[in-house]
FIVEXNU-284612 format. One record per atom (N, C-alpha, C): residue number from 1; residue in three letters; atom name; x, y, z. Coordinates in steps of 0.05 Angstrom, whole numbers. Layout:
! FIVEXNU-284612
NUM;Ala;CA;X;Y;Z;
...
This chain:
! FIVEXNU-284612
1;Gly;N;-3343;2838;45;
1;Gly;CA;-3353;2864;54;
1;Gly;C;-3331;2884;59;
2;Gly;N;-3329;2894;84;
2;Gly;CA;-3311;2915;90;
2;Gly;C;-3282;2909;84;
3;Glu;N;-3273;2885;91;
3;Glu;CA;-3244;2880;88;
3;Glu;C;-3236;2880;59;
4;Leu;N;-3255;2872;42;
4;Leu;CA;-3249;2872;13;
4;Leu;C;-3243;2900;4;
5;Gly;N;-3261;2918;11;
5;Gly;CA;-3257;2946;3;
5;Gly;C;-3230;2957;11;
6;Gly;N;-3223;2953;36;
6;Gly;CA;-3198;2964;46;
6;Gly;C;-3174;2953;32;
7;Asn;N;-3173;2927;27;
7;Asn;CA;-3149;2915;16;
7;Asn;C;-3148;2920;-14;
8;Met;N;-3171;2923;-26;
8;Met;CA;-3171;2927;-55;
8;Met;C;-3157;2953;-61;
9;Glu;N;-3160;2972;-43;
9;Glu;CA;-3149;2999;-48;
9;Glu;C;-3121;2998;-60;
10;Arg;N;-3104;2981;-48;
10;Arg;CA;-3076;2982;-56;
10;Arg;C;-3071;2968;-83;
11;Phe;N;-3090;2953;-93;
11;Phe;CA;-3086;2939;-118;
11;Phe;C;-3099;2953;-141;
12;Val;N;-3119;2970;-136;
12;Val;CA;-3134;2982;-158;
12;Val;C;-3117;3004;-170;
13;Val;N;-3116;3004;-196;
13;Val;CA;-3099;3024;-210;
13;Val;C;-3113;3051;-208;
14;Arg;N;-3099;3071;-198;
14;Arg;CA;-3111;3098;-196;
14;Arg;C;-3106;3114;-220;
15;Arg;N;-3126;3127;-230;
15;Arg;CA;-3122;3147;-252;
15;Arg;C;-3117;3174;-239;
16;Ala;N;-3103;3191;-254;
16;Ala;CA;-3098;3218;-243;
16;Ala;C;-3125;3232;-239;
17;Arg;N;-3127;3246;-217;
17;Arg;CA;-3152;3259;-210;
17;Arg;C;-3155;3285;-227;
18;Ser;N;-3178;3290;-237;
18;Ser;CA;-3181;3315;-252;
18;Ser;C;-3183;3338;-232;
19;Pro;N;-3170;3361;-238;
19;Pro;CA;-3166;3382;-217;
19;Pro;C;-3192;3393;-207;
20;Gln;N;-3213;3395;-224;
20;Gln;CA;-3237;3409;-215;
20;Gln;C;-3254;3392;-195;
21;Arg;N;-3247;3366;-192;
21;Arg;CA;-3264;3349;-175;
21;Arg;C;-3255;3351;-146;
22;Pro;N;-3273;3357;-127;
22;Pro;CA;-3265;3359;-99;
22;Pro;C;-3255;3331;-90;
23;Arg;N;-3236;3331;-71;
23;Arg;CA;-3225;3306;-61;
23;Arg;C;-3245;3288;-49;
24;Ser;N;-3264;3299;-34;
24;Ser;CA;-3282;3282;-19;
24;Ser;C;-3300;3265;-36;
25;Ala;N;-3310;3276;-58;
25;Ala;CA;-3329;3261;-75;
25;Ala;C;-3313;3242;-92;
26;Arg;N;-3308;3218;-81;
26;Arg;CA;-3293;3199;-97;
26;Arg;C;-3312;3185;-116;
27;Pro;N;-3308;3187;-142;
27;Pro;CA;-3327;3175;-160;
27;Pro;C;-3326;3145;-159;
28;Gln;N;-3348;3132;-161;
28;Gln;CA;-3348;3102;-163;
28;Gln;C;-3346;3094;-192;
29;Pro;N;-3334;3071;-197;
29;Pro;CA;-3334;3062;-225;
29;Pro;C;-3363;3058;-233;
30;Pro;N;-3369;3063;-259;
30;Pro;CA;-3397;3062;-268;
30;Pro;C;-3410;3035;-262;
31;Ala;N;-3394;3013;-263;
31;Ala;CA;-3405;2987;-258;
31;Ala;C;-3417;2986;-230;
32;Leu;N;-3403;2998;-210;
32;Leu;CA;-3413;2997;-183;
32;Leu;C;-3438;3015;-179;
33;Arg;N;-3439;3036;-195;
33;Arg;CA;-3463;3054;-193;
33;Arg;C;-3488;3040;-203;
34;Gln;N;-3485;3025;-226;
34;Gln;CA;-3509;3014;-238;
34;Gln;C;-3520;2990;-223;
35;Ala;N;-3504;2970;-218;
35;Ala;CA;-3515;2946;-207;
35;Ala;C;-3498;2937;-184;
36;Pro;N;-3502;2948;-161;
36;Pro;CA;-3484;2943;-139;
36;Pro;C;-3479;2914;-133;
37;Ile;N;-3500;2898;-131;
37;Ile;CA;-3496;2870;-123;
37;Ile;C;-3480;2855;-144;
38;Glu;N;-3490;2856;-168;
38;Glu;CA;-3477;2841;-190;
38;Glu;C;-3448;2851;-194;
39;Ala;N;-3445;2878;-192;
39;Ala;CA;-3418;2889;-196;
39;Ala;C;-3399;2878;-176;
40;Leu;N;-3408;2877;-151;
40;Leu;CA;-3390;2867;-130;
40;Leu;C;-3383;2838;-134;
41;Arg;N;-3402;2823;-144;
41;Arg;CA;-3396;2795;-149;
41;Arg;C;-3376;2792;-171;
42;Arg;N;-3373;2814;-188;
42;Arg;CA;-3354;2812;-210;
42;Arg;C;-3327;2823;-202;
43;Val;N;-3324;2833;-177;
43;Val;CA;-3298;2841;-168;
43;Val;C;-3285;2815;-157;
44;Val;N;-3268;2804;-172;
44;Val;CA;-3257;2778;-165;
44;Val;C;-3228;2781;-156;
45;Val;N;-3223;2774;-131;
45;Val;CA;-3196;2775;-122;
45;Val;C;-3184;2748;-128;
46;Val;N;-3165;2748;-146;
46;Val;CA;-3154;2723;-156;
46;Val;C;-3143;2706;-133;
47;Glu;N;-3131;2720;-114;
47;Glu;CA;-3120;2705;-90;
47;Glu;C;-3141;2689;-76;
48;Asp;N;-3165;2701;-72;
48;Asp;CA;-3186;2687;-58;
48;Asp;C;-3194;2662;-74;
49;Ile;N;-3197;2665;-100;
49;Ile;CA;-3204;2642;-116;
49;Ile;C;-3184;2619;-112;
50;Lys;N;-3158;2627;-112;
50;Lys;CA;-3137;2607;-109;
50;Lys;C;-3138;2594;-81;
51;Arg;N;-3144;2611;-61;
51;Arg;CA;-3145;2601;-34;
51;Arg;C;-3168;2580;-31;
52;Trp;N;-3192;2587;-42;
52;Trp;CA;-3214;2569;-40;
52;Trp;C;-3209;2543;-56;
53;Lys;N;-3195;2547;-79;
53;Lys;CA;-3188;2524;-95;
53;Lys;C;-3170;2505;-80;
54;Ser;N;-3150;2516;-66;
54;Ser;CA;-3132;2499;-51;
54;Ser;C;-3146;2486;-27;
55;Met;N;-3167;2499;-16;
55;Met;CA;-3183;2486;5;
55;Met;C;-3199;2463;-7;
56;Leu;N;-3211;2467;-30;
56;Leu;CA;-3227;2445;-42;
56;Leu;C;-3210;2421;-50;
57;Glu;N;-3185;2427;-58;
57;Glu;CA;-3168;2405;-68;
57;Glu;C;-3152;2390;-47;
58;Leu;N;-3152;2401;-23;
58;Leu;CA;-3136;2388;-2;
58;Leu;C;-3149;2362;7;
59;Pro;N;-3135;2339;5;
59;Pro;CA;-3148;2314;12;
59;Pro;C;-3155;2314;42;
60;Gly;N;-3178;2300;48;
60;Gly;CA;-3186;2297;76;
60;Gly;C;-3197;2323;88;
61;Gln;N;-3204;2342;72;
61;Gln;CA;-3214;2368;83;
61;Gln;C;-3241;2363;95;
62;Pro;N;-3246;2373;120;
62;Pro;CA;-3273;2368;132;
62;Pro;C;-3295;2381;116;
63;Lys;N;-3319;2369;118;
63;Lys;CA;-3341;2378;102;
63;Lys;C;-3347;2408;105;
64;Glu;N;-3346;2418;130;
64;Glu;CA;-3353;2447;134;
64;Glu;C;-3334;2465;119;
65;Asn;N;-3309;2458;116;
65;Asn;CA;-3290;2475;101;
65;Asn;C;-3297;2474;71;
66;Leu;N;-3305;2451;61;
66;Leu;CA;-3313;2449;33;
66;Leu;C;-3338;2466;28;
67;Ile;N;-3357;2464;46;
67;Ile;CA;-3382;2479;43;
67;Ile;C;-3376;2510;44;
68;Glu;N;-3358;2517;63;
68;Glu;CA;-3351;2546;65;
68;Glu;C;-3339;2556;39;
69;Ala;N;-3320;2541;29;
69;Ala;CA;-3306;2549;4;
69;Ala;C;-3326;2552;-19;
70;Leu;N;-3344;2533;-21;
70;Leu;CA;-3364;2534;-43;
70;Leu;C;-3384;2556;-39;
71;Glu;N;-3392;2561;-14;
71;Glu;CA;-3410;2584;-9;
71;Glu;C;-3397;2610;-17;
72;Glu;N;-3371;2613;-11;
72;Glu;CA;-3357;2637;-18;
72;Glu;C;-3355;2640;-48;
73;Leu;N;-3349;2618;-62;
73;Leu;CA;-3347;2619;-91;
73;Leu;C;-3373;2625;-104;
74;Lys;N;-3394;2617;-91;
74;Lys;CA;-3421;2622;-102;
74;Lys;C;-3427;2652;-103;
75;Lys;N;-3414;2668;-85;
75;Lys;CA;-3419;2697;-84;
75;Lys;C;-3403;2711;-106;
76;Lys;N;-3387;2696;-121;
76;Lys;CA;-3369;2709;-141;
76;Lys;C;-3375;2699;-169;
77;Ile;N;-3369;2716;-188;
77;Ile;CA;-3372;2707;-216;
77;Ile;C;-3345;2713;-230;
78;Pro;N;-3327;2694;-232;
78;Pro;CA;-3302;2699;-245;
78;Pro;C;-3305;2702;-275;
79;Ser;N;-3287;2717;-287;
79;Ser;CA;-3288;2719;-316;
79;Ser;C;-3277;2694;-329;
80;Lys;N;-3281;2691;-355;
80;Lys;CA;-3270;2668;-369;
80;Lys;C;-3240;2666;-365;
81;Glu;N;-3227;2689;-365;
81;Glu;CA;-3197;2689;-362;
81;Glu;C;-3189;2678;-335;
82;Val;N;-3203;2686;-314;
82;Val;CA;-3196;2676;-287;
82;Val;C;-3203;2646;-285;
83;Leu;N;-3225;2638;-297;
83;Leu;CA;-3232;2610;-297;
83;Leu;C;-3210;2594;-310;
84;Leu;N;-3200;2605;-332;
84;Leu;CA;-3178;2590;-346;
84;Leu;C;-3152;2591;-331;
85;Ser;N;-3145;2615;-321;
85;Ser;CA;-3118;2617;-309;
85;Ser;C;-3117;2602;-282;
86;Thr;N;-3139;2601;-267;
86;Thr;CA;-3138;2588;-241;
86;Thr;C;-3148;2559;-242;
87;Lys;N;-3162;2552;-264;
87;Lys;CA;-3175;2525;-267;
87;Lys;C;-3195;2519;-245;
88;Ile;N;-3206;2541;-233;
88;Ile;CA;-3226;2537;-211;
88;Ile;C;-3251;2522;-221;
89;Gly;N;-3258;2527;-246;
89;Gly;CA;-3282;2514;-257;
89;Gly;C;-3279;2484;-257;
90;His;N;-3255;2475;-264;
90;His;CA;-3248;2447;-265;
90;His;C;-3251;2434;-237;
91;Thr;N;-3241;2449;-217;
91;Thr;CA;-3242;2439;-190;
91;Thr;C;-3271;2437;-180;
92;Val;N;-3287;2458;-186;
92;Val;CA;-3315;2458;-177;
92;Val;C;-3330;2436;-192;
93;Asn;N;-3325;2433;-217;
93;Asn;CA;-3338;2412;-233;
93;Asn;C;-3333;2384;-221;
94;Lys;N;-3308;2380;-212;
94;Lys;CA;-3301;2354;-200;
94;Lys;C;-3316;2349;-174;
95;Met;N;-3321;2372;-160;
95;Met;CA;-3335;2369;-134;
95;Met;C;-3365;2361;-138;
96;Arg;N;-3375;2363;-162;
96;Arg;CA;-3403;2355;-167;
96;Arg;C;-3406;2325;-163;
97;Lys;N;-3384;2310;-164;
97;Lys;CA;-3385;2281;-160;
97;Lys;C;-3377;2273;-132;
98;His;N;-3377;2293;-114;
98;His;CA;-3368;2287;-86;
98;His;C;-3387;2268;-73;
99;Ser;N;-3376;2251;-55;
99;Ser;CA;-3393;2230;-42;
99;Ser;C;-3413;2243;-23;
100;Asp;N;-3407;2267;-13;
100;Asp;CA;-3427;2279;5;
100;Asp;C;-3447;2295;-11;
101;His;N;-3473;2289;-7;
101;His;CA;-3494;2301;-23;
101;His;C;-3494;2331;-22;
102;Asp;N;-3491;2343;2;
102;Asp;CA;-3492;2372;6;
102;Asp;C;-3470;2386;-10;
103;Val;N;-3446;2374;-8;
103;Val;CA;-3423;2385;-22;
103;Val;C;-3428;2384;-52;
104;Ala;N;-3436;2360;-62;
104;Ala;CA;-3441;2356;-91;
104;Ala;C;-3462;2376;-101;
105;Ser;N;-3483;2379;-86;
105;Ser;CA;-3505;2395;-96;
105;Ser;C;-3498;2425;-96;
106;Leu;N;-3482;2433;-76;
106;Leu;CA;-3474;2461;-76;
106;Leu;C;-3454;2467;-99;
107;Ala;N;-3436;2448;-104;
107;Ala;CA;-3417;2450;-126;
107;Ala;C;-3432;2453;-153;
108;Lys;N;-3454;2438;-155;
108;Lys;CA;-3470;2438;-179;
108;Lys;C;-3482;2466;-183;
109;Asp;N;-3493;2477;-161;
109;Asp;CA;-3504;2504;-161;
109;Asp;C;-3484;2525;-172;
110;Val;N;-3460;2524;-160;
110;Val;CA;-3439;2543;-167;
110;Val;C;-3432;2540;-196;
111;Tyr;N;-3428;2516;-204;
111;Tyr;CA;-3420;2510;-232;
111;Tyr;C;-3441;2520;-252;
112;Thr;N;-3466;2514;-246;
112;Thr;CA;-3488;2521;-265;
112;Thr;C;-3490;2552;-266;
113;Gln;N;-3488;2565;-242;
113;Gln;CA;-3490;2594;-241;
113;Gln;C;-3469;2607;-258;
114;Trp;N;-3444;2598;-255;
114;Trp;CA;-3422;2610;-270;
114;Trp;C;-3426;2606;-300;
115;Arg;N;-3434;2581;-307;
115;Arg;CA;-3437;2574;-336;
115;Arg;C;-3458;2592;-349;
116;Thr;N;-3481;2594;-335;
116;Thr;CA;-3503;2610;-345;
116;Thr;C;-3495;2639;-349;
117;Phe;N;-3481;2649;-328;
117;Phe;CA;-3474;2677;-329;
117;Phe;C;-3454;2683;-352;
118;Ile;N;-3434;2665;-355;
118;Ile;CA;-3414;2670;-375;
118;Ile;C;-3427;2667;-403;
119;Lys;N;-3446;2649;-406;
119;Lys;CA;-3460;2646;-431;
119;Lys;C;-3475;2672;-438;
120;Asn;N;-3488;2684;-418;
120;Asn;CA;-3504;2708;-423;
120;Asn;C;-3489;2734;-423;
121;His;N;-3465;2734;-411;
121;His;CA;-3451;2760;-408;
121;His;C;-3422;2757;-417;
122;Ser;N;-3417;2741;-437;
122;Ser;CA;-3389;2734;-444;
122;Ser;C;-3373;2759;-450;
123;Asn;N;-3386;2781;-458;
123;Asn;CA;-3370;2805;-465;
123;Asn;C;-3366;2824;-442;
124;Arg;N;-3376;2817;-418;
124;Arg;CA;-3373;2836;-396;
124;Arg;C;-3348;2830;-380;
125;Pro;N;-3330;2849;-378;
125;Pro;CA;-3306;2844;-363;
125;Pro;C;-3311;2843;-333;
126;Ser;N;-3295;2829;-318;
126;Ser;CA;-3297;2832;-289;
126;Ser;C;-3272;2846;-280;
127;Ile;N;-3274;2859;-257;
127;Ile;CA;-3251;2873;-246;
127;Ile;C;-3234;2852;-231;
128;Glu;N;-3209;2850;-239;
128;Glu;CA;-3193;2830;-225;
128;Glu;C;-3171;2843;-209;
129;Val;N;-3165;2830;-187;
129;Val;CA;-3145;2842;-169;
129;Val;C;-3123;2821;-166;
130;Arg;N;-3099;2828;-174;
130;Arg;CA;-3077;2810;-171;
130;Arg;C;-3055;2822;-155;
131;Ser;N;-3037;2805;-145;
131;Ser;CA;-3015;2817;-129;
131;Ser;C;-2990;2820;-146;
132;Asp;N;-2972;2836;-137;
132;Asp;CA;-2948;2843;-153;
132;Asp;C;-2926;2821;-151;
133;Pro;N;-2907;2822;-169;
133;Pro;CA;-2886;2801;-170;
133;Pro;C;-2870;2798;-145;
134;Lys;N;-2865;2821;-131;
134;Lys;CA;-2849;2820;-107;
134;Lys;C;-2864;2804;-86;
135;Thr;N;-2890;2809;-83;
135;Thr;CA;-2906;2794;-64;
135;Thr;C;-2906;2765;-71;
136;Glu;N;-2909;2758;-97;
136;Glu;CA;-2910;2731;-105;
136;Glu;C;-2884;2716;-98;
137;Ala;N;-2861;2730;-103;
137;Ala;CA;-2835;2717;-97;
137;Ala;C;-2832;2712;-67;
138;Phe;N;-2841;2731;-51;
138;Phe;CA;-2839;2728;-22;
138;Phe;C;-2856;2704;-13;
139;Arg;N;-2880;2702;-24;
139;Arg;CA;-2899;2681;-16;
139;Arg;C;-2889;2654;-25;
140;Lys;N;-2876;2653;-48;
140;Lys;CA;-2865;2628;-59;
140;Lys;C;-2844;2617;-39;
141;Asn;N;-2828;2636;-29;
141;Asn;CA;-2807;2628;-11;
141;Asn;C;-2819;2618;16;
142;Ala;N;-2841;2631;25;
142;Ala;CA;-2854;2622;50;
142;Ala;C;-2864;2594;46;
143;Arg;N;-2875;2588;23;
143;Arg;CA;-2886;2560;18;
143;Arg;C;-2863;2540;18;
144;Lys;N;-2840;2548;7;
144;Lys;CA;-2817;2530;6;
144;Lys;C;-2808;2523;34;
145;Leu;N;-2807;2544;52;
145;Leu;CA;-2799;2539;80;
145;Leu;C;-2819;2521;94;
146;Leu;N;-2845;2525;87;
146;Leu;CA;-2866;2508;100;
146;Leu;C;-2863;2479;90;
147;Cys;N;-2857;2475;65;
147;Cys;CA;-2853;2448;54;
147;Cys;C;-2831;2434;69;
148;Glu;N;-2809;2449;72;
148;Glu;CA;-2785;2437;86;
148;Glu;C;-2793;2430;115;
149;Ala;N;-2807;2448;128;
149;Ala;CA;-2815;2443;156;
149;Ala;C;-2834;2420;159;
150;Leu;N;-2851;2416;138;
150;Leu;CA;-2870;2394;139;
150;Leu;C;-2857;2368;130;
151;Asp;N;-2833;2371;119;
151;Asp;CA;-2819;2348;108;
151;Asp;C;-2834;2336;84;
152;Leu;N;-2843;2354;66;
152;Leu;CA;-2858;2346;42;
152;Leu;C;-2844;2357;18;
153;Glu;N;-2850;2346;-5;
153;Glu;CA;-2836;2355;-30;
153;Glu;C;-2845;2384;-36;
154;Ile;N;-2828;2399;-49;
154;Ile;CA;-2833;2427;-56;
154;Ile;C;-2859;2428;-72;
155;Asp;N;-2874;2450;-67;
155;Asp;CA;-2900;2454;-81;
155;Asp;C;-2922;2435;-72;
156;His;N;-2920;2424;-48;
156;His;CA;-2941;2407;-38;
156;His;C;-2966;2424;-31;
157;Pro;N;-2990;2414;-39;
157;Pro;CA;-3014;2430;-34;
157;Pro;C;-3019;2438;-5;
158;Leu;N;-3009;2421;14;
158;Leu;CA;-3014;2428;42;
158;Leu;C;-3000;2454;50;
159;Ala;N;-2975;2457;40;
159;Ala;CA;-2959;2481;46;
159;Ala;C;-2973;2505;33;
160;Glu;N;-2983;2502;9;
160;Glu;CA;-2996;2523;-5;
160;Glu;C;-3021;2532;10;
161;Asn;N;-3036;2512;20;
161;Asn;CA;-3060;2517;35;
161;Asn;C;-3054;2533;61;
162;Ile;N;-3033;2525;75;
162;Ile;CA;-3025;2539;99;
162;Ile;C;-3017;2568;93;
163;Glu;N;-3001;2571;72;
163;Glu;CA;-2991;2598;66;
163;Glu;C;-3014;2616;57;
164;Arg;N;-3033;2606;41;
164;Arg;CA;-3055;2622;32;
164;Arg;C;-3073;2631;56;
165;Glu;N;-3075;2613;75;
165;Glu;CA;-3091;2619;99;
165;Glu;C;-3077;2642;115;
166;Ala;N;-3051;2640;117;
166;Ala;CA;-3036;2660;132;
166;Ala;C;-3038;2687;118;
167;Phe;N;-3036;2687;92;
167;Phe;CA;-3037;2711;76;
167;Phe;C;-3064;2724;79;
168;His;N;-3085;2707;79;
168;His;CA;-3112;2717;82;
168;His;C;-3116;2730;109;
169;Leu;N;-3106;2717;130;
169;Leu;CA;-3109;2727;157;
169;Leu;C;-3093;2753;161;
170;Ser;N;-3073;2757;145;
170;Ser;CA;-3057;2782;147;
170;Ser;C;-3068;2803;127;
171;Ser;N;-3094;2801;121;
171;Ser;CA;-3108;2820;104;
171;Ser;C;-3095;2822;76;
172;Arg;N;-3084;2800;67;
172;Arg;CA;-3071;2799;40;
172;Arg;C;-3049;2819;37;
173;Leu;N;-3033;2822;58;
173;Leu;CA;-3010;2840;57;
173;Leu;C;-2986;2825;66;
174;Ile;N;-2964;2830;52;
174;Ile;CA;-2938;2820;62;
174;Ile;C;-2929;2840;83;
175;Ser;N;-2939;2835;107;
175;Ser;CA;-2934;2855;129;
175;Ser;C;-2918;2841;150;
176;Thr;N;-2911;2857;171;
176;Thr;CA;-2896;2844;193;
176;Thr;C;-2912;2822;205;
177;Pro;N;-2939;2825;210;
177;Pro;CA;-2954;2803;221;
177;Pro;C;-2953;2778;203;
178;Tyr;N;-2954;2782;177;
178;Tyr;CA;-2953;2758;159;
178;Tyr;C;-2926;2744;162;
179;Arg;N;-2904;2760;162;
179;Arg;CA;-2878;2748;165;
179;Arg;C;-2875;2733;191;
180;Arg;N;-2885;2745;213;
180;Arg;CA;-2883;2733;239;
180;Arg;C;-2900;2707;241;
181;Thr;N;-2923;2709;229;
181;Thr;CA;-2941;2685;229;
181;Thr;C;-2928;2662;214;
182;Val;N;-2917;2668;191;
182;Val;CA;-2903;2647;175;
182;Val;C;-2880;2635;191;
183;Arg;N;-2865;2653;203;
183;Arg;CA;-2842;2644;219;
183;Arg;C;-2851;2625;242;
184;Ala;N;-2873;2633;256;
184;Ala;CA;-2883;2617;278;
184;Ala;C;-2893;2590;268;
185;Leu;N;-2907;2590;245;
185;Leu;CA;-2917;2565;234;
185;Leu;C;-2894;2546;227;
186;Val;N;-2874;2557;213;
186;Val;CA;-2850;2541;205;
186;Val;C;-2837;2530;230;
187;Phe;N;-2834;2547;251;
187;Phe;CA;-2820;2538;275;
187;Phe;C;-2836;2515;288;
188;Ser;N;-2862;2517;290;
188;Ser;CA;-2879;2496;302;
188;Ser;C;-2876;2470;287;
189;Leu;N;-2878;2472;261;
189;Leu;CA;-2878;2448;244;
189;Leu;C;-2850;2434;246;
190;Lys;N;-2829;2451;248;
190;Lys;CA;-2802;2439;249;
190;Lys;C;-2796;2426;276;
191;His;N;-2805;2440;297;
191;His;CA;-2795;2432;324;
191;His;C;-2816;2418;341;
192;Lys;N;-2841;2416;332;
192;Lys;CA;-2861;2402;347;
192;Lys;C;-2873;2380;331;
193;Pro;N;-2861;2356;333;
193;Pro;CA;-2869;2333;316;
193;Pro;C;-2899;2326;319;
194;Glu;N;-2910;2330;343;
194;Glu;CA;-2938;2323;347;
194;Glu;C;-2956;2342;331;
195;Ile;N;-2949;2368;330;
195;Ile;CA;-2965;2387;315;
195;Ile;C;-2962;2380;285;
196;Arg;N;-2937;2375;277;
196;Arg;CA;-2932;2369;249;
196;Arg;C;-2949;2344;240;
197;Ala;N;-2950;2324;257;
197;Ala;CA;-2965;2300;250;
197;Ala;C;-2995;2306;248;
198;Glu;N;-3005;2322;267;
198;Glu;CA;-3034;2329;267;
198;Glu;C;-3041;2345;242;
199;Val;N;-3024;2363;234;
199;Val;CA;-3029;2380;210;
199;Val;C;-3028;2362;185;
200;Lys;N;-3009;2344;184;
200;Lys;CA;-3006;2327;160;
200;Lys;C;-3029;2307;158;
201;Thr;N;-3039;2297;180;
201;Thr;CA;-3061;2278;178;
201;Thr;C;-3088;2293;176;
202;Gly;N;-3088;2319;181;
202;Gly;CA;-3113;2334;179;
202;Gly;C;-3129;2334;205;
203;Thr;N;-3118;2321;226;
203;Thr;CA;-3132;2322;253;
203;Thr;C;-3134;2350;262;
204;Leu;N;-3113;2366;257;
204;Leu;CA;-3113;2394;262;
204;Leu;C;-3117;2408;235;
205;Thr;N;-3140;2421;231;
205;Thr;CA;-3145;2433;205;
205;Thr;C;-3127;2457;200;
206;Val;N;-3123;2463;174;
206;Val;CA;-3106;2485;167;
206;Val;C;-3116;2512;179;
207;Pro;N;-3142;2519;176;
207;Pro;CA;-3151;2544;188;
207;Pro;C;-3145;2546;218;
208;Ala;N;-3150;2524;233;
208;Ala;CA;-3146;2524;262;
208;Ala;C;-3116;2526;268;
209;Phe;N;-3100;2512;254;
209;Phe;CA;-3071;2513;258;
209;Phe;C;-3060;2542;253;
210;Val;N;-3068;2554;231;
210;Val;CA;-3058;2581;225;
210;Val;C;-3068;2601;245;
211;Gln;N;-3094;2599;251;
211;Gln;CA;-3107;2618;269;
211;Gln;C;-3092;2618;296;
212;Ser;N;-3084;2594;305;
212;Ser;CA;-3071;2593;332;
212;Ser;C;-3043;2605;332;
213;His;N;-3031;2610;308;
213;His;CA;-3005;2622;307;
213;His;C;-3005;2651;296;
214;Lys;N;-3030;2661;293;
214;Lys;CA;-3032;2688;281;
214;Lys;C;-3018;2708;299;
215;Lys;N;-3003;2726;286;
215;Lys;CA;-2988;2746;301;
215;Lys;C;-3002;2773;299;
């Protein structure tokens, strides 16, 4: 809802405004004028897809987190390109065999919905929002620091999961709060062995851990 709109602003490419149009009447893209609900489902923030993917793939993730990630994915319809680049379809497909019936059946719904939509609208582009290389480099470094603090090999999914959660809570901006949050998380994991153990075993879930260090 609201937060999406605000953060999308900085990623959407602006065209030069034609001089005769008054500033206040900001035109909406035609897609949003025609079919508001469907159009919004086609605005796919690649970061969100990756965040939910890392939630689904984290071993020992509690059921409610899996359900939440799938519910959120259900509200979106990624394009073929995003499905391929993020491999989210593969992840959701695997979840259809989950031992928990609710999780499996929700994954099946999402998968079927995407497949049907892509079959019927394969030529319709979706609006994708990606972050810039500088942001990516900064985030990669944050994950590296988290891996070291967790005493895990580089690129471990747990560190990715923690970083994506921190980025999400900082409104998807590499801002001072994001930097401070990451610093606080790294500090806790490095210097508080009991917290590190709880995060690694999943006793303390990633969302709860990150939320408690939010700056």
